[in-house]
Every structure is written in C-alpha cells, then in structure tokens.
N, C-alpha and C positions, 0 to 999 in steps of 0.2 A: 504494500500500500504506500509506503514512504517513497519508494522508487518511482511509482506512478505519479505522485505529486511533484517530484523533482523533474521528471521528464515533461510534465505539463508546463512547469515554469520555464524550462529550457525552450520548449517549442513556442511559448508565448513571447519570450524574449527574442527569439530568432525571427518571429513574424513582425515584431515592432522595431527592429533595428534598421538603420539606414542602409541603403544599397551599397554605399562605399565600404562600410564596415563589413558587410556580409561578404563582398568579393575579396576584401583584404584578408579575412579569416580563411576563405577558401584557398587563397594563394599561400598563406602562411610564411614559412621561412624564405621562400623564393621571392616574395614581395619585399621582404626586408633586405635581401641581397641586392635587389634592383635599386632600392633606395640608397644603399651604401655604395653602389657603383661596382660591386664585384660581378654583377651580371648586367648586361645592357640589352635594350631592345634595338631593333634595326633603325628605328626612327631616331633614337638617341645618338647613334653613330653618325647618321646623316646630319643631324643638327650640329654635332661637334665638328664635322668637316665643312660646315657652311653651305649645306645643300638646301637652304630655305627656299630656293627658286623652284624646287620640284613640287609638283602637285601631289595630293594625297594618293591618287591612283598610281602614280609612278613610284611613290615610296612603298606602297603595298607590293608592287611588282618586284621592287628590290628585295623586299622581305621574302618573297617566293623564291627568288634566285638564291638568297642566302640559305633558305631551308633546303633547297635542292643540293647546294654545294655541301651542306652539313651532312645530309643523308649519304651523299657519295663518299664522303670521307669517313663515315662511321657505320658502314655496312648496312645502310637502310634505316638506321635508328633516328628517331626525331630528337630535336633539342628539347630542353625543358620549357614548359609553357607557364605563363602567368596571366592572371586577369588584369586588364588595364583599361582605363577609360579613354575612349577615342577623343582626340583633341578637338575635332570640329563637331561631331554629332553628339558626343556625350554618352554614347552607348558603351556598354561593357563588352569587350572583345577578348578572346583568348589568343595571346600572341606568344611567339617563340622568344626566348632570351638566350644570349650567348655570353661567353667571357669576352672581355674587351679585346683580347689578343687572338680570338678564334680565327683561324685561316679562312673559314667559310665566309666570314664577313668581307674579307678583302678579295677573295675569289669572286664573290658576287659583284663587288664594285667594278671589277675588270670585265666580267661577262655580260653585265646588263648595260645596254647601249646608253641609257639615260644617265648613268653614273660614271661612265668611263672618263669623263672630263675631270672628275674629282681626283683620279689617280694619275692622270697624264702629267699634270703640273708637278706632282710630287716626284715622279721619276725624272723629270727634266731638271729639277733642282738638285737631285742627288748626283747627276752625271757631271 
C-alpha cells in the first residue's frame, strides 16, 4: 500500500513538471556532459567554426553526414543521443552528440559540399 502511494506521487509529479525538466531527466548524464563541453552537438561545432550563414536545413544535413561518417568508423554503431530543444521551432528533438575531437565531425565537414568552405581556409593557413 505504501509503495502504491509513493508511485502515485511520483506519477503526479512527473505529469506536472515542465517539459524542459522532463527531457533533461531523460537525457541524464549525457545532458550534463553536453553542458560541460565534453560532448558536443553538430550545431555547436558549426557555431564554433563560424558557420552562422548556413540554414537550419543545411546544418541538419551536416549532422546526417557526421552520423554516416561515425557509423562507418564504428562498424555501424550510432553515436550517443541527447534530447535538445530546437533553436528556431522550440520542439524537443533527439540528436547525436560527439566528442569535440571525433574524426567523424571533421570527415563530415570535408564530405558535405555546404561545409567544405569551412575547412578549405584552415588547410590553406597550415600550408
């Protein structure tokens, strides 16, 4: 009987919590790693590289290229996912997150035509 009352209180609290808190709890440690910077989303990398001129559709295609490169490097396994709020629509979406030095992110920069200009300048400066 006591467990039933406790579960009832938990369900009531879960129904009345904010959406942001609910998705934060679902993501757990992964969300805190994203906040600390040990894991990044593809949009975070593009923002760091100054790709503000890219449209949202192009940024999502870059994310697809990064996911494809990650799968190729890790025998078909997907990267870790986190719930994140979309910048423009405000909807909660499930997105992949990577370590900042993951080769898949930089492979995707070179393979996706809309982001190739971001790495071309870097290679010219190194030469």
